[in-house]
N, C-alpha and C positions, 0 to 999 in steps of 0.2 A: 394538838400535835402529838401528845403522848398516846391518846386513844388510837390515832391513825397508825402510829408506830406499832402498837400492840396488835392492831388488826392485821397489819402486814406480816408481822412475825407469826401470828396464828396461821394465816394463809400459807406462808412459806412452809411451816411445819406440816400442815395437812398435805400440801403438794409433795413434800419429801416422803411422807409415809405412803401416800398413794403410788409414788414412783417406785418405791422399794417393793411394794406389794405387786405391782405390775411386772417387775423384773423377776420376782420369785414365783409368780403364779401366771404362767403363760396362758393366753386365752385358749379355751377348748381343751386344756390338758386335764390329766387326772387330778393334778393339784387344784385346778379350778373347780372341778365337780366336788372334790372333797371339801374345799373351802365353802362351797355353797351349802353342803349338808351341815357343816359346823356352824355356819351363820344361822341356819334355820333352828338348830338346837339352841343357840344363844337367844334368838328371837322368841322361841317358845318359852324359855325360862322367864324372859322379860314379860311375856304376855301373861304367864301365871301370876307374876307380881302385880301387874296392872289390874287383873281381875280380882286379886285379893284386896287391892286398894279400892276399886270401884267395880262391882259386879255388873254394872250397866254399861261399862266401856265396850267399845267395838272389839270383837274377838280377833280382828285382823290388823289392828293398828300397828303392831310390831313387825309385820311381815312386808309392808310396803317398802320401807327403807332397805330391808334385807334383799328384796328382789332387785332394787336399784343398784345396790352395792355389788351384788354378785354379777349382774350383767355388765356393770361398768368395768370390772376387773376381769371377768372370765368369758364374757361374750354371751351370745344368745342361748347356748345350751345350758350353762350353769344358771343363768337367769331364769330360764323356764323351769329348771329342776327346783330352784328355790321357790318359785311361784307355785308349782304343783305340790311339793311336799308341805309347804307352809299352808296352802289352802286346805289340803286333806287333814293336816294336823288340827287347824282351827276348827274345821267341820266336825271332827271326831271329839276334840277335847273341850271346846269352848261354846259350841251351839247347843241349845237345849233340844233333847235331853243329853247331858254330858256323857262322854265316852260311848257314843253311839253314832251311827251314820244315818239315823232317821232324822227327818226335818219335820217338825210339827208346825212351824210358822212360815208363812209365805215370805215374810220379811227376811228371814234367814236365807231363803233361796235367792232372793233378789240380791242380798249382800254377797253371797258367794259368786253369783254370775257377775256382779259388778267388779268384784275382786279379780276374777279371771280376765275380764276385759281390760281393766286398768293395768294389771300386771303385764299383759302382753304389750300394751302401749309403752309402759315403762321399760320393758326389756329392749324393745327395738330402738327407742329413743336413746337409752343408755348405751347401747351397742354402737349406735351412730357416733355418739360423742367419744366412745372409747377408740373407735377406728380413727376418728378425726385427731384425737390426742396422740395416738400412735404415729400418725402421719407427720404431725408437727414435731414430735420428738425426733423422728428419723431425719427430718429436714434440718432441725437444729444441730444434730450430730454432724450432718454433712457440712453445714455452714462452719462449725467449729473446725472440722478437718481442713476445709478450704482456707480459713483464716490462718491456721497453723502452717499450712503449706506455703501460702503467700508470704507469711512472715519469714519462713525459712529461706525462701528465694530472695526476699528483700535483703536479708542479712548477708547472703552470698554476694548479691550485687553490690552492696555497700562495701564489703570487704575487697571486692575487685576494684571498685572505684578508688578506694583508699590506696590500694597498692599501685594503681596507675598514677595517681596524683603524687605519691611519694617518689616514684621513679621520674616522672616528667618534671617535677618542680624541685628536684633535689638541689638545684643551684639557687633556689629562692626559698630558703628555710622559713622566713617569716610568713610569706604568702601560703606556703604549704601548711604551716601549723594553723593558720587561721581557717583555711578550708577544711582541714581534718577535724578541727575542734567543732565546726558547725555540723559536719556530718555526724560526729559523735553525739552531739546534742539531739539530732534527729533520731539516731539510733536508740538513744535512751528513752525518748518519748514513745517510739515505736514499741519498745518493750513494755511500757506502761499500758499502751493500748492493747497489746496482745494479751496481757494479764487480765484485762477487762473484757476479754472475748470480742474485741473489735468494736466495743461500744464507745470508746474514747478514753479520756484520762481526766482526773480531777486537777483543778488548779493547784491545790496544795501539794499533790504528788509531783506535778511538773516542777514547781518551785523548789521542792526539796531535792529533786534529782539534779537540777542545774546549780543549785547553791550548796549542795552537799560538800564539795571540796573545801569550802571556807569554814573558818572556825564558828561553831554553833553559837557561841555567845555574841558574835558580831552580826548575825543575820536573824531577823524575825519575820515570820510569815503569819498574818492574821487576817480575820474577816471571813466572809461567806465562802464556803467551799462549793465549787460548781463542777459538774461533770461536763466537760467540753467534748463535742463530737471530734472524730479523728482529725479532720482538716483544721479545725479551730485549735485543737491541742498542739499540733505540729507547729502552727504559726506562733502561738503564744510561747512555745518552748524556744523557738529561734529568737524571739524578742527578749525573753528573760536571759537566754544565753548571751546575747549581744550586750545587754546591759551589764551583766556580771563580768564579762570579759573586759569591757571598757572601764568598769569600776576598778578591776584588779590592775589595770595598766595605769589609769590616770586618775581614778576617783577614790572613794572612801576605802575600798578594799585594798588599795595600794599602801595604806598607812595602818600600823598596828592598832591605833585607837579609833579607826574608822568604823562606822556602822551603816547597815543597809536594812531597810524595812520594806516589805511588799505587802500591801493590803488589797483586799477585794471586797466589793459589795455589789448587790443587785438593785436596780431601780427599774421596775417594769421589765421590759425585755432586754435592757441594756446591762452588760457587765462592765464595771469600772475597776481598773487595776491601777494602783499608784506605787511607783518605785521611788523611794526617797533615801537619799544618801546624806549622812551627817558626819561631822568631825573628820572630814577629809581635806585634801588640798583645795585651794581655790580653783574653781573651774570656769571656763568661758566657752562660748560657742565655737565650734571648730572652724578653722580657717577655710577648709575645703570640704565639699560634700562627698564623703566616701561611701562605700557599700553599706556600712553599718548604719549611717544616718539615713540613707535612702530606705533601707529595710525598715527602720523604726518609723519613718514618716509615712510609708506607703502600704505596709503589709496588712494593716487592719481595714483598709478602704474596701477591700472585697467583701468584708462582713458588715458593711454599713457603719463602720467606726472610724477611729482616727487616733492620732497620737499628738500630745503637746509636751514639749521639753522646756524646762525652766532651769537656767543656770544660775542658781542662787549662791549666796556667799557661803552657806553651809554645805552645799553640794548639789548634785544634779537631782531634779525632781522630774519624773517622766509619768505623765498621766495618759492612760490608754483606756479606750472604750470600744466595745463591739456588741453588736446585736446578736443574741443567741436564738436558735430555733426553740419552739415551745417546749419539747421535752427537757431541755437543759434547765429551763426555768423551774420546773417542778422538782428536779433533782436537787436544787440548791436550797429548797425550803427548809429541809430538816436540820441544816447546819448553820442557820442564821445566828444562833446564840452560842456557837462554839467559842471556847477560850483561845487567845493567841497561841500559836504553835511555833516552837522554835525549831529551825532546821537542824538536823544532825549530820555529822560527818559520816 
């Protein structure tokens, strides 16, 4: 697991460096051609070092990656310039007789012709990937702008809905408060999803957002942290909000000594969440089925899951399960050994 993490960190570092170079060195620009000449100079110095270590080494070995890098960043022109100057430099400095353009061995002629052919192939393939990468980056920027715009519109709509509810239900303050609290829970999770560029939200962050108003020492969040897709995240946020609200009214969070723990674990494709209350008042099954109970019992069915509630003497225990799509399962693997995390206010 540690090696995989280091590998991902190295890949991310390389991607960051290449992205910065692409921004500072536009394809086909003067900077790109200057960068190509500088790379050839570095490759030539490296080739001198290689020849010093092993005189029998290929005189062109340092120029192949140079051609690829220049074409990948600068396009066809800088790539061909690197191939041309690199090939001519190797011909003059490293083929016998050295520092001469004469060729005494047929093998050297074949080597130079092969270099020219392979370099042309490298240039055009690298340029293809450069253009494909540029297209993907442009699409990603457009997607992020679209996500930000949709998030902005959603915030405006929720604000409008909240205003309408406040006016229409002003004579029913309890109902108004319940609805506004649920909208607030959805808005908080939307912000988490927006911060993750629309990819979703982690279970731990959802729980901290919903349980943050309560004293940190009374709430513990532990177990596997899983990245939930947006629809899953919103549903789990509603459930945790409902449980926290009921606990604050009737359960452990209504008493100073009451405690709540939320734990999570993965088993195959299933995510298991357990809400457990302790040191609170005696609880019993509700006499009537309200919206909260219906939400808890039915919300996860759409994800191939379900909810079980146990009204124990120590407090409510709610066990939830839901089947996650494959990407979420891999996201959880790195956090299986994390220590319990206590929610903060």
